[in-house]
C-alpha positions in Angstrom: 0.0 0.0 0.0 3.0 2.3 0.3 2.8 3.1 -3.4 -0.9 4.0 -3.3 -1.4 7.7 -4.0 -4.3 9.3 -2.1 -5.7 12.8 -2.1 -3.6 13.4 1.0 -0.3 12.8 -0.8 0.3 16.5 -1.6 -0.3 17.4 2.1 2.0 14.6 3.3 4.7 15.9 0.9 4.2 19.5 2.2 4.5 18.2 5.7 7.6 16.1 5.1 9.4 18.9 3.2 8.7 21.7 5.7 8.2 20.1 9.2 11.7 20.5 10.4 12.2 24.0 9.2 8.9 25.2 10.8 9.8 23.4 14.0 13.2 25.1 14.2 11.4 28.4 13.6 9.3 27.8 16.7 12.1 26.3 18.8 14.1 29.6 18.4 11.1 31.7 19.5 9.6 29.8 22.5 10.9 28.8 25.9 9.5 25.3 26.1 10.1 22.7 23.3 6.7 21.3 24.0 5.2 24.6 23.0 7.1 24.4 19.7 5.6 21.0 19.0 2.1 22.2 19.8 2.6 25.3 17.6 3.9 23.1 14.8 0.8 21.0 14.9 -1.4 24.1 14.8 0.4 25.2 11.6 -0.3 21.9 10.0 -3.9 21.9 11.1 -4.3 25.2 9.2 -2.4 23.6 6.2 -4.7 20.6 6.3 -7.8 22.9 6.2 -6.3 24.7 3.2 -5.1 21.6 1.5 -7.1 22.2 -1.7 -5.9 25.8 -2.0 -3.0 26.6 -4.3 -0.2 28.9 -3.0 2.6 30.5 -5.0 5.2 29.4 -2.5 3.8 26.8 0.0 6.9 27.0 2.2 6.7 30.7 2.6 2.9 30.5 3.1 3.6 28.0 6.0 6.1 30.4 7.6 3.4 33.1 7.3 0.9 30.8 9.1 3.6 30.0 11.7 4.1 33.7 12.3 0.4 34.2 13.0 0.2 31.1 15.1 3.2 32.3 17.2 1.6 35.7 17.6 -1.7 34.1 18.8 0.3 31.9 21.2 2.1 35.0 22.7 -1.1 36.9 23.1 -2.6 33.9 24.9 0.5 33.7 27.2 0.1 37.4 27.9 -3.5 37.0 28.8 -2.7 33.9 30.9 0.1 35.8 32.8 -2.1 38.8 33.3 -4.9 36.7 34.8 -2.5 34.8 37.0 -1.0 38.1 38.3 -4.5 39.4 39.1 -5.4 36.2 40.9 -2.1 36.4 42.9 -2.9 40.0 43.9 -6.5 39.0 45.0 -5.2 36.1 47.0 -2.6 38.3 48.7 -5.2 41.0 49.5 -7.6 38.5 50.9 -5.0 36.6 53.1 -2.3 38.4 55.0 -1.2 36.1 57.8 -1.7 37.3 61.3 0.5 36.4 64.3 -2.0 33.7 65.2 -1.8 32.3 61.7 2.0 32.3 61.9 1.9 30.5 65.3 -0.5 27.9 64.0 1.7 27.4 61.0 4.7 26.9 63.2 2.9 24.4 65.3 1.6 22.5 62.3 5.2 22.4 60.9 6.2 20.3 63.9 3.8 17.6 62.9 4.5 14.9 60.4 3.3 15.6 56.8 0.4 13.0 57.2 -0.7 14.5 60.6 -0.5 18.0 59.2 -2.6 17.0 56.2 -5.3 15.5 58.4 -5.5 18.6 60.6 -5.5 20.9 57.6 -8.2 19.0 55.8 -10.3 19.0 58.9 -9.8 22.6 60.1 -8.9 24.7 57.1 -10.9 22.8 54.5 -13.7 21.9 57.0 -14.0 18.3 55.8 -15.7 15.7 58.0 -13.7 12.5 58.8 -15.9 10.6 56.2 -15.0 13.2 53.6 -11.3 13.1 54.5 -11.5 9.3 54.2 -12.8 9.7 50.6 -10.1 12.2 49.8 -7.3 10.0 51.2 -8.8 6.7 49.9 -8.9 5.3 53.4 -11.7 3.8 55.5 -13.6 6.3 57.8 -12.6 4.3 60.8 -8.9 4.5 60.0 -9.2 8.2 59.4 -10.9 8.8 62.7 -8.2 7.0 64.5 -5.5 8.9 62.6 -7.2 12.2 63.4 -7.4 11.3 67.1 -3.7 10.5 67.2 -2.8 13.7 65.2 -4.8 15.8 67.7 -2.9 14.2 70.6 0.5 15.0 69.0 -0.7 18.5 68.2 -1.7 18.9 71.9 1.8 17.8 73.0 3.3 20.6 70.9 0.7 23.1 72.2 1.6 22.2 75.8 5.3 22.4 75.1 4.9 25.8 73.6 2.9 27.2 76.5 5.5 25.9 79.0 8.2 27.8 77.0 6.0 30.9 77.2 5.6 30.5 80.9 9.3 30.1 81.4 10.1 33.2 79.4 7.5 35.2 81.3 9.0 34.2 84.7 12.4 35.4 83.5 11.1 38.9 82.8 
């Protein structure tokens, strides 16, 4: 079947003759090679849609398409970066940690990652033990026991912290 000529043969020839040059065009202009591959496919989607149209110089036409695809990609990146920056600003405005928040973060940092995750899911995300079990892929009974133990370990750190505060206050 390799010798069989189809209606897609001119497109296949166009692709084979120009793929590497157009890919290099993109690789020189984007930061991520994966973006270059995506953009290359976008160019050849346009070429596929125009496969019945005759062009004076198909190679130069492809570079023109590549230029427009790259411009659209850059505009999309600018919009994405602008939206991300606005979101960052909103998050920072809404949440500036207080001294209490910093103290809680310090206490949580003393817990193991699994204990910390349980406490955060329960307190910050306000999930029930059954919901936490679903998130973690564990049984509700196991999660309840783990929460109980995590609370006990957190209590030990709280008590140790209050003893340090008491000692510091008696020195003053």
